[in-house]
DRENRO-881925 format. One line per 3 residues: number of its first residue (from 1); their letters; for each residue x, y, z of C-alpha. Coordinates in nm, 3 decimals. Example, Ala and Ser with C-alpha at 12.3 -4.5 7.8 and 13.67 -1.06 7.14 Angstrom:
% residues 2
1> as> 1.230:-0.450:0.780 ~ 1.367:-0.106:0.714
//
This chain:
% residues 463
1> mnk> 3.917:-3.546:-4.331 ~ 3.789:-3.701:-4.010 ~ 4.042:-3.494:-3.807
4> lla> 3.930:-3.174:-3.988 ~ 3.560:-3.231:-3.916 ~ 3.647:-3.325:-3.564
7> vaw> 3.815:-2.987:-3.523 ~ 3.516:-2.811:-3.693 ~ 3.255:-2.990:-3.465
10> ref> 3.465:-2.906:-3.151 ~ 3.481:-2.536:-3.246 ~ 3.107:-2.529:-3.335
13> tst> 2.990:-2.693:-3.017 ~ 3.228:-2.515:-2.785 ~ 3.083:-2.184:-2.919
16> vmt> 2.710:-2.244:-2.958 ~ 2.678:-2.459:-2.637 ~ 2.782:-2.182:-2.409
19> kgf> 2.546:-1.951:-2.218 ~ 2.716:-1.650:-2.346 ~ 2.649:-1.736:-2.700
22> lig> 2.281:-1.823:-2.641 ~ 2.233:-1.501:-2.446 ~ 2.417:-1.297:-2.721
25> vai> 2.217:-1.443:-2.998 ~ 1.877:-1.405:-2.820 ~ 1.944:-1.047:-2.692
28> mpa> 1.933:-0.876:-3.043 ~ 1.584:-1.035:-3.134 ~ 1.479:-0.945:-2.769
31> imf> 1.583:-0.583:-2.817 ~ 1.407:-0.559:-3.162 ~ 1.099:-0.719:-2.984
34> vmv> 1.095:-0.460:-2.714 ~ 1.151:-0.175:-2.948 ~ 0.886:-0.286:-3.222
37> lvi> 0.614:-0.430:-2.986 ~ 0.661:-0.354:-2.632 ~ 0.768:0.021:-2.631
40> pll> 0.491:0.145:-2.847 ~ 0.257:-0.031:-2.613 ~ 0.404:0.146:-2.299
43> isd> 0.455:0.491:-2.453 ~ 0.137:0.702:-2.456 ~ 0.105:0.950:-2.747
46> kpp> -0.126:1.159:-2.525 ~ 0.060:1.463:-2.367 ~ -0.052:1.641:-2.051
49> ktd> -0.333:1.888:-2.129 ~ -0.176:2.230:-2.213 ~ -0.371:2.551:-2.150
52> gti> -0.239:2.893:-2.196 ~ -0.205:3.209:-2.408 ~ -0.058:3.287:-2.752
55> avi> 0.047:3.654:-2.776 ~ 0.037:3.830:-3.115 ~ 0.230:4.146:-3.217
58> dqt> 0.091:4.246:-3.546 ~ 0.320:4.500:-3.675 ~ 0.111:4.546:-4.000
61> ggv> -0.122:4.763:-3.795 ~ -0.389:4.495:-3.739 ~ -0.422:4.370:-4.086
64> vsp> -0.338:4.006:-4.002 ~ -0.426:3.968:-3.628 ~ -0.812:3.953:-3.682
67> ait> -0.768:3.626:-3.854 ~ -0.562:3.478:-3.569 ~ -0.848:3.404:-3.332
70> eea> -0.920:3.145:-3.066 ~ -1.194:2.998:-3.297 ~ -0.918:2.951:-3.564
73> ira> -0.697:2.778:-3.325 ~ -0.972:2.560:-3.197 ~ -1.076:2.472:-3.556
76> kle> -0.725:2.367:-3.643 ~ -0.695:2.153:-3.322 ~ -1.024:1.976:-3.403
79> era> -0.908:1.926:-3.760 ~ -0.589:1.756:-3.635 ~ -0.796:1.546:-3.395
82> rfv> -1.018:1.422:-3.689 ~ -0.694:1.361:-3.883 ~ -0.566:1.155:-3.587
85> rea> -0.882:0.960:-3.541 ~ -0.904:0.875:-3.921 ~ -0.535:0.765:-3.917
88> aks> -0.602:0.547:-3.614 ~ -0.904:0.388:-3.776 ~ -0.699:0.330:-4.086
91> ald> -0.428:0.167:-3.889 ~ -0.693:-0.063:-3.742 ~ -0.828:-0.146:-4.069
94> qql> -0.506:-0.264:-4.213 ~ -0.502:-0.638:-4.299 ~ -0.284:-0.746:-4.008
97> pag> -0.317:-1.099:-3.864 ~ -0.429:-1.134:-3.514 ~ -0.142:-1.125:-3.274
100> pmk> 0.114:-0.863:-3.148 ~ 0.108:-0.658:-3.450 ~ -0.262:-0.609:-3.437
103> dma> -0.247:-0.537:-3.070 ~ 0.035:-0.289:-3.132 ~ -0.179:-0.103:-3.391
106> ksq> -0.474:-0.097:-3.164 ~ -0.260:0.039:-2.865 ~ -0.118:0.314:-3.092
109> ada> -0.465:0.404:-3.219 ~ -0.618:0.426:-2.866 ~ -0.325:0.656:-2.759
112> ama> -0.395:0.877:-3.065 ~ -0.764:0.882:-3.011 ~ -0.705:0.982:-2.636
115> waa> -0.490:1.282:-2.747 ~ -0.769:1.378:-2.986 ~ -1.039:1.362:-2.714
118> qlp> -0.843:1.604:-2.476 ~ -0.755:1.913:-2.675 ~ -0.568:2.211:-2.511
121> tlk> -0.737:2.539:-2.449 ~ -0.546:2.822:-2.617 ~ -0.647:3.192:-2.593
124> iqv> -0.520:3.467:-2.810 ~ -0.387:3.787:-2.679 ~ -0.335:4.068:-2.936
127> ldp> -0.085:4.311:-2.801 ~ -0.027:4.667:-2.921 ~ 0.147:4.678:-3.269
130> kad> 0.420:4.892:-3.127 ~ 0.485:4.652:-2.839 ~ 0.857:4.573:-2.773
133> pet> 0.916:4.212:-2.880 ~ 1.205:4.169:-2.649 ~ 1.001:4.285:-2.354
136> ekk> 0.713:4.057:-2.449 ~ 0.950:3.756:-2.491 ~ 1.037:3.764:-2.121
139> pla> 0.727:3.605:-1.988 ~ 0.818:3.291:-2.189 ~ 1.119:3.230:-1.971
142> egs> 0.925:3.273:-1.651 ~ 0.721:3.012:-1.465 ~ 0.625:2.678:-1.626
145> iad> 0.386:2.544:-1.886 ~ 0.159:2.413:-1.620 ~ 0.105:2.772:-1.487
148> ggr> -0.127:2.834:-1.790 ~ 0.055:3.151:-1.871 ~ 0.217:3.266:-2.200
151> lal> 0.299:2.978:-2.425 ~ 0.430:3.157:-2.741 ~ 0.469:3.489:-2.891
154> vvv> 0.403:3.559:-3.260 ~ 0.548:3.879:-3.414 ~ 0.429:3.966:-3.769
157> dgn> 0.659:4.197:-3.959 ~ 0.528:4.523:-4.069 ~ 0.592:4.445:-4.441
160> avt> 0.437:4.084:-4.414 ~ 0.122:4.183:-4.623 ~ 0.244:4.478:-4.845
163> ple> 0.609:4.559:-4.913 ~ 0.748:4.889:-4.777 ~ 0.865:4.984:-5.129
166> peg> 0.686:4.920:-5.459 ~ 0.944:4.655:-5.561 ~ 1.049:4.557:-5.207
169> alg> 1.036:4.201:-5.053 ~ 0.760:4.089:-4.839 ~ 0.822:4.020:-4.472
172> qyq> 0.737:3.704:-4.265 ~ 0.660:3.632:-3.914 ~ 0.864:3.514:-3.604
175> lyq> 0.762:3.264:-3.358 ~ 0.902:3.245:-3.005 ~ 0.784:2.957:-2.765
178> rtk> 0.832:2.850:-2.421 ~ 1.094:2.554:-2.340 ~ 0.951:2.216:-2.395
181> ldd> 0.621:2.332:-2.551 ~ 0.446:2.026:-2.718 ~ 0.545:2.056:-3.094
184> riv> 0.190:1.976:-3.196 ~ 0.073:2.309:-3.045 ~ 0.353:2.490:-3.221
187> dvv> 0.236:2.319:-3.553 ~ -0.119:2.426:-3.501 ~ -0.004:2.807:-3.433
190> rsv> 0.198:2.786:-3.758 ~ -0.092:2.647:-3.950 ~ -0.310:2.946:-3.829
193> vgp> -0.064:3.239:-3.861 ~ 0.080:3.135:-4.205 ~ -0.257:3.117:-4.390
196> aiv> -0.377:3.418:-4.223 ~ -0.082:3.620:-4.368 ~ -0.137:3.455:-4.713
199> rar> -0.510:3.554:-4.703 ~ -0.434:3.913:-4.607 ~ -0.182:3.928:-4.904
202> laa> -0.449:3.790:-5.136 ~ -0.716:4.042:-5.008 ~ -0.459:4.329:-5.054
205> nnl> -0.422:4.246:-5.415 ~ -0.800:4.212:-5.472 ~ -0.798:3.834:-5.497
208> dpa> -1.069:3.609:-5.336 ~ -0.877:3.376:-5.089 ~ -1.146:3.107:-5.086
211> qvl> -1.145:3.102:-5.475 ~ -0.762:3.078:-5.491 ~ -0.761:2.803:-5.226
214> klt> -1.025:2.614:-5.426 ~ -0.816:2.635:-5.744 ~ -0.478:2.558:-5.610
217> rld> -0.553:2.278:-5.356 ~ -0.474:1.928:-5.477 ~ -0.434:1.655:-5.233
220> ppr> -0.178:1.408:-5.332 ~ -0.327:1.044:-5.364 ~ -0.171:0.768:-5.160
223> amt> 0.048:0.555:-5.378 ~ -0.055:0.188:-5.407 ~ 0.181:-0.102:-5.476
226> vtl> 0.048:-0.360:-5.729 ~ 0.161:-0.725:-5.636 ~ 0.068:-1.063:-5.767
229> tge> -0.171:-1.105:-5.464 ~ -0.344:-0.765:-5.508 ~ -0.291:-0.408:-5.408
232> rks> -0.145:-0.263:-5.074 ~ -0.051:0.071:-4.965 ~ 0.298:0.174:-5.060
235> neg> 0.548:0.169:-4.776 ~ 0.854:0.373:-4.872 ~ 1.023:0.301:-4.539
238> aqf> 1.000:-0.068:-4.574 ~ 1.153:-0.037:-4.913 ~ 1.461:0.128:-4.744
241> lvp> 1.458:-0.114:-4.458 ~ 1.495:-0.441:-4.655 ~ 1.819:-0.386:-4.817
244> faf> 1.958:-0.227:-4.492 ~ 1.840:-0.538:-4.300 ~ 2.027:-0.750:-4.563
247> iml> 2.372:-0.582:-4.500 ~ 2.297:-0.601:-4.124 ~ 2.221:-0.966:-4.142
250> lwi> 2.550:-1.017:-4.338 ~ 2.743:-0.801:-4.116 ~ 2.627:-0.948:-3.782
253> ssf> 2.645:-1.320:-3.890 ~ 2.989:-1.297:-4.061 ~ 3.162:-1.084:-3.796
256> tgg> 3.010:-1.257:-3.493 ~ 3.152:-1.591:-3.623 ~ 3.480:-1.414:-3.720
259> qyl> 3.500:-1.258:-3.375 ~ 3.455:-1.591:-3.203 ~ 3.730:-1.740:-3.421
262> ltt> 3.968:-1.463:-3.327 ~ 3.897:-1.500:-2.952 ~ 3.911:-1.872:-2.952
265> tie> 4.244:-1.887:-3.132 ~ 4.401:-1.639:-2.912 ~ 4.279:-1.809:-2.594
268> eks> 4.403:-2.152:-2.727 ~ 4.748:-2.004:-2.797 ~ 4.775:-1.798:-2.480
271> nri> 4.673:-2.112:-2.280 ~ 4.910:-2.342:-2.466 ~ 4.606:-2.557:-2.567
274> mev> 4.717:-2.500:-2.932 ~ 5.042:-2.704:-2.873 ~ 4.816:-3.003:-2.760
277> lls> 4.590:-2.959:-3.069 ~ 4.893:-2.946:-3.300 ~ 5.017:-3.265:-3.179
280> avs> 4.706:-3.433:-3.323 ~ 4.638:-3.243:-3.635 ~ 4.844:-3.019:-3.889
283> pmq> 4.829:-2.633:-3.879 ~ 4.626:-2.645:-4.204 ~ 4.377:-2.888:-4.062
286> lmv> 4.342:-2.686:-3.745 ~ 4.288:-2.368:-3.921 ~ 4.037:-2.497:-4.177
289> gki> 3.850:-2.683:-3.906 ~ 3.816:-2.382:-3.695 ~ 3.702:-2.174:-3.987
292> lgq> 3.434:-2.424:-4.089 ~ 3.324:-2.450:-3.729 ~ 3.272:-2.093:-3.691
295> mgv> 3.115:-2.082:-4.043 ~ 2.843:-2.298:-3.886 ~ 2.800:-2.055:-3.612
298> gll> 2.757:-1.775:-3.863 ~ 2.505:-1.978:-4.071 ~ 2.317:-2.046:-3.748
301> ila> 2.296:-1.668:-3.660 ~ 2.203:-1.585:-4.027 ~ 1.928:-1.847:-4.035
304> aya> 1.788:-1.744:-3.693 ~ 1.779:-1.364:-3.760 ~ 1.658:-1.419:-4.119
307> slg> 1.367:-1.642:-4.002 ~ 1.274:-1.357:-3.758 ~ 1.292:-1.112:-4.030
310> vga> 1.073:-1.305:-4.270 ~ 0.830:-1.361:-3.986 ~ 0.810:-0.980:-3.929
313> mis> 0.766:-0.917:-4.295 ~ 0.466:-1.162:-4.311 ~ 0.307:-0.999:-4.011
316> fnl> 0.335:-0.654:-4.174 ~ 0.211:-0.805:-4.522 ~ 0.543:-0.698:-4.688
319> ldl> 0.651:-1.050:-4.810 ~ 0.629:-0.913:-5.171 ~ 0.947:-0.707:-5.109
322> lsa> 1.150:-1.022:-5.064 ~ 1.243:-1.272:-5.328 ~ 1.366:-1.624:-5.293
325> anl> 1.658:-1.547:-5.528 ~ 1.791:-1.272:-5.300 ~ 1.785:-1.505:-5.006
328> vyl> 1.992:-1.761:-5.210 ~ 2.240:-1.476:-5.306 ~ 2.244:-1.363:-4.932
331> vif> 2.378:-1.705:-4.840 ~ 2.634:-1.717:-5.128 ~ 2.767:-1.372:-5.032
334> fli> 2.773:-1.452:-4.671 ~ 3.003:-1.746:-4.750 ~ 3.238:-1.514:-4.937
337> aff> 3.224:-1.251:-4.675 ~ 3.273:-1.498:-4.386 ~ 3.569:-1.671:-4.536
340> lia> 3.739:-1.338:-4.608 ~ 3.666:-1.225:-4.246 ~ 3.759:-1.564:-4.092
343> amm> 4.093:-1.595:-4.282 ~ 4.186:-1.243:-4.152 ~ 4.074:-1.338:-3.801
346> aai> 4.258:-1.674:-3.806 ~ 4.581:-1.528:-3.922 ~ 4.561:-1.228:-3.672
349> gsa> 4.464:-1.461:-3.394 ~ 4.755:-1.698:-3.450 ~ 4.998:-1.400:-3.462
352> vse> 4.928:-1.247:-3.128 ~ 4.899:-1.376:-2.777 ~ 4.649:-1.116:-2.631
355> vhe> 4.324:-0.975:-2.766 ~ 4.428:-0.623:-2.711 ~ 4.744:-0.690:-2.933
358> aqs> 4.512:-0.784:-3.233 ~ 4.339:-0.441:-3.230 ~ 4.633:-0.267:-3.406
361> llg> 4.629:-0.518:-3.672 ~ 4.247:-0.519:-3.712 ~ 4.198:-0.147:-3.728
364> pvm> 4.322:-0.072:-4.093 ~ 4.139:-0.382:-4.230 ~ 3.807:-0.320:-4.041
367> ivf> 3.802:0.038:-4.199 ~ 3.765:-0.134:-4.556 ~ 3.480:-0.348:-4.440
370> iip> 3.303:-0.045:-4.274 ~ 3.301:0.149:-4.604 ~ 2.975:-0.021:-4.728
373> mil> 2.796:0.046:-4.405 ~ 2.880:0.412:-4.419 ~ 2.784:0.445:-4.778
376> spa> 2.467:0.228:-4.741 ~ 2.218:0.515:-4.753 ~ 2.373:0.623:-5.101
379> iir> 2.395:0.273:-5.218 ~ 2.035:0.197:-5.129 ~ 1.909:0.527:-5.280
382> npn> 2.095:0.481:-5.608 ~ 2.184:0.107:-5.634 ~ 2.298:0.140:-5.997
385> spm> 2.535:0.432:-5.964 ~ 2.893:0.387:-6.060 ~ 2.995:0.392:-5.699
388> atv> 2.768:0.124:-5.598 ~ 2.854:-0.089:-5.892 ~ 3.220:-0.072:-5.833
391> lsi> 3.182:-0.145:-5.447 ~ 2.962:-0.434:-5.540 ~ 3.206:-0.594:-5.764
394> vpp> 3.553:-0.544:-5.602 ~ 3.640:-0.726:-5.309 ~ 3.634:-0.711:-5.004
397> tsp> 3.346:-0.473:-5.012 ~ 3.158:-0.672:-5.279 ~ 2.943:-0.907:-5.057
400> fam> 2.805:-0.634:-4.845 ~ 2.742:-0.382:-5.134 ~ 2.595:-0.647:-5.361
403> vmr> 2.317:-0.777:-5.115 ~ 2.218:-0.415:-5.075 ~ 2.197:-0.360:-5.453
406> laa> 2.009:-0.681:-5.510 ~ 1.756:-0.595:-5.239 ~ 1.723:-0.218:-5.326
409> tse> 1.711:-0.200:-5.705 ~ 1.389:-0.185:-5.898 ~ 1.574:-0.321:-6.191
412> pvp> 1.755:-0.667:-6.195 ~ 2.122:-0.632:-6.127 ~ 2.294:-0.767:-6.448
415> lwq> 2.375:-1.133:-6.415 ~ 2.727:-1.064:-6.545 ~ 2.785:-0.827:-6.261
418> ial> 2.664:-1.088:-6.014 ~ 2.884:-1.349:-6.160 ~ 3.181:-1.131:-6.174
421> sig> 3.126:-1.027:-5.811 ~ 3.114:-1.392:-5.703 ~ 3.408:-1.482:-5.921
424> lgl> 3.640:-1.210:-5.780 ~ 3.511:-1.283:-5.429 ~ 3.602:-1.653:-5.462
427> ltv> 3.950:-1.564:-5.595 ~ 4.003:-1.326:-5.315 ~ 3.896:-1.602:-5.071
430> cfa> 4.153:-1.828:-5.222 ~ 4.422:-1.585:-5.175 ~ 4.308:-1.485:-4.834
433> awa> 4.308:-1.869:-4.727 ~ 4.664:-1.907:-4.881 ~ 4.794:-1.604:-4.693
436> aak> 4.623:-1.701:-4.359 ~ 4.757:-2.043:-4.384 ~ 5.119:-1.923:-4.418
439> ifr> 5.071:-1.672:-4.123 ~ 4.894:-1.936:-3.921 ~ 5.151:-2.207:-3.972
442> igv> 5.436:-1.967:-3.862 ~ 5.254:-1.758:-3.584 ~ 5.063:-2.026:-3.409
445> lmy> 5.369:-2.134:-3.211 ~ 5.535:-1.789:-3.177 ~ 5.517:-1.607:-2.854
448> gkp> 5.642:-1.274:-2.718 ~ 5.614:-0.937:-2.894 ~ 5.330:-0.913:-3.139
451> psv> 5.436:-0.895:-3.507 ~ 5.399:-0.577:-3.708 ~ 5.238:-0.562:-4.058
454> gtl> 5.594:-0.569:-4.202 ~ 5.662:-0.886:-4.025 ~ 5.342:-1.039:-4.145
457> irw> 5.428:-0.952:-4.505 ~ 5.782:-1.114:-4.449 ~ 5.604:-1.434:-4.328
460> lrm> 5.393:-1.444:-4.643 ~ 5.722:-1.428:-4.849 ~ 5.872:-1.714:-4.669
463> t> 5.871:-2.053:-4.837
//
């Protein structure tokens, strides 16, 4: 036992005490910090002031164009500005603790208000209804936005208000824009032209547009989430993010430790250090010790990243989306996932002498582990579907799929499914450890041509 623990401690310290590991572990939170906190502070939401002309060809004969005016465009721009200011104020009013999150919200609010304070000046140019759209589109490809020329062309179909035949279909409108035109300006143009056509249709059918709008308008309420500590605004994005964060935590921590195990095993074998180690310990002690050492590495990564995640959830007042039971299950399924991956890495690492030789053996196995990642949107969206249930019970996909189900489902996952998933996972770990031990014992001292999958199977059959 002392020898096994000595091997595990050596494996752990030789990994975590290196600059490469410290940089590698720190770089992911650093990137996330930059993406979440720093980049929004540097990026301004205020575009350059855009002035220009919106040309209109009203092929209805002037039925729609009277409603497409500079005043209507200006009113929509001001309406959008009011919405931006209110949204910015709402962001500042959120119950965020003092610190980076509050500073980020204030920076984004300031940028939004700056955009709202500098509205573009858009002029409307109504062209002849018989004007050729192809000819009028050409100015959009000439010059630049900064020249203040034509920014967009609106072509209203001749049958947009009344059909050409009694039972015919109604037409629409086409919108042509200059390259790289601000999408907010395009949205404003759409929000003016579309309602103008609708109002013209209502008037053509002797209906009062204002009365119809009053009767059909119904603003949807903002959903509120009720928790034990009170109410908060519902955050659908966060509900999707938590289960995805769980599988990413599991994936990064288990595969990082497994990759280190593969690399160190191959290096020790190619440098003949393995022969020295085997003179002091048995192959089984060496393999188990290396797996336990890298398990400590994986747990360290898991704890570090999970702590950062919990801290972020506290900052965003989303801690109610996380339960202590799910964290416990995360550790349990990490152990299952890691031992499966570590056994595979130890076996492959002992069978080859170069890292590139391991790729052909790793490829088919990695595809199986990638399946839950590929299907993660479907699992998170419908965690109790037959597909999600099967993937969360059957190894080797069960650890990754189950943690997503536990974090995503609004209904508790049946305990028998969790128990079955853990039980089958442990049985698979035992089989993987047995297979890895047989391959490790034979392959650790074999050099030369890397073995094929068939050769590895023959090693498993050897007594």
